[in-house]
N, C-alpha and C positions, 0 to 999 in steps of 0.2 A: 959378500956376495949374498942377495935377497934371495929367499926361497920364492917358489913360484907356485901357485894352486890355482887350478881352473874350475868352475861348474860349468857345466855342457847340458843344456835344453834342447830337448827335440819336439819340433812342431809344426807342421805343414803352414800355419798363417807368419813364422818370424821371417824374417827379412834380415839373413847375419852379418851384413853389412850395416844395419841400423841398429837392431836390437844386440847390444854386447856392452857391457861396462869393464872399466877396470880402478881399482882400488888399492891405492900402495901406500903402506907405512914402512916404517925404517926398516923391519926386518922380512917383510913379506909383498911380495904383488899378487892380489886375486884378482881374475879373470871370471868374468860371464862370457860364456858365447852360446850362441845359438844356432842351432840347424837344423834342417828341413826335412832330413831323411836321414838314413842308417848309412847310408854311401856318402853323405855328405861329412857326416860324426866319422867316418873311417877317416877322411883326407885330414880332417879337423885333428883328430887324434896324432897323426904322422906330425903333423906340422907343430901340435904342442912339445911332443917330444924331441923335435930340434930346437925349438925355443927354450929348453930346460926346464920345461915343467916336471915337477915332480909327484905331484897327486892330482888326480882327477876325480871329481865327483859328480856321478852322471843323474839325472834325473832320473823319475820314477818309469817315464815312456820306455827304456831301456832295457828295465828287467834284468833278470840275473844272466839271460842267455846272451843278450846283447853285451853286457859289461865283459861276461867271458869272452866273445869275439875281439872286442877290444884289448882286453887284456892279452892274447893271444898274437895279435898285430903288432902289438908293441913289443913282444918277446918279452912280456913279463920285466919292463925295465920302468914303468912307469906305475905308482900305486893307484888303482882304479877302482872306485865303491861305487855305490849306485844307492839312490834313495829307496825305499821301503817304509812299510806302515804295518803296525798291527793286525791280525786279521778281523778284531773286534770292532776296528772301524770301518771295516770294508762298505758298510751301508752309506757313510758320510763320505766318502769315495762315489762310490755308485750315484749318490745322489748328485754328487758336484757335477761328475762328467755327463751326468745322464742326457736323454735327447732333449729334456725340457731347458736345458741350458743352452748359450751358446758356444759355448766350452765342451766339446765331447772328446771321448778317448780318438775317435777317428780323426778329428781336424788337429789332433796333437802328433 
């Protein structure tokens, strides 16, 4: 049986029906899914648990608090991590997601 891993991206401009991908090897199925809100993420994480996904990595938009809520929602049955970065790179992230950019934290 192949192991299943998923990466979950959250952002308002995504269309979850369109913005997704699957990669399959002999031993692993990797999914990339998108959601537009935390409520959609809750629904998606429950469906991933039912599909037998063993590990979910969350984009940074979820933060530690969002990851903790999803872990609680799944009763700690799925390994859930979230993307983070070193604080010395905050200025780079801030510049990327600034109002000058089309992509801002508010649109994600």
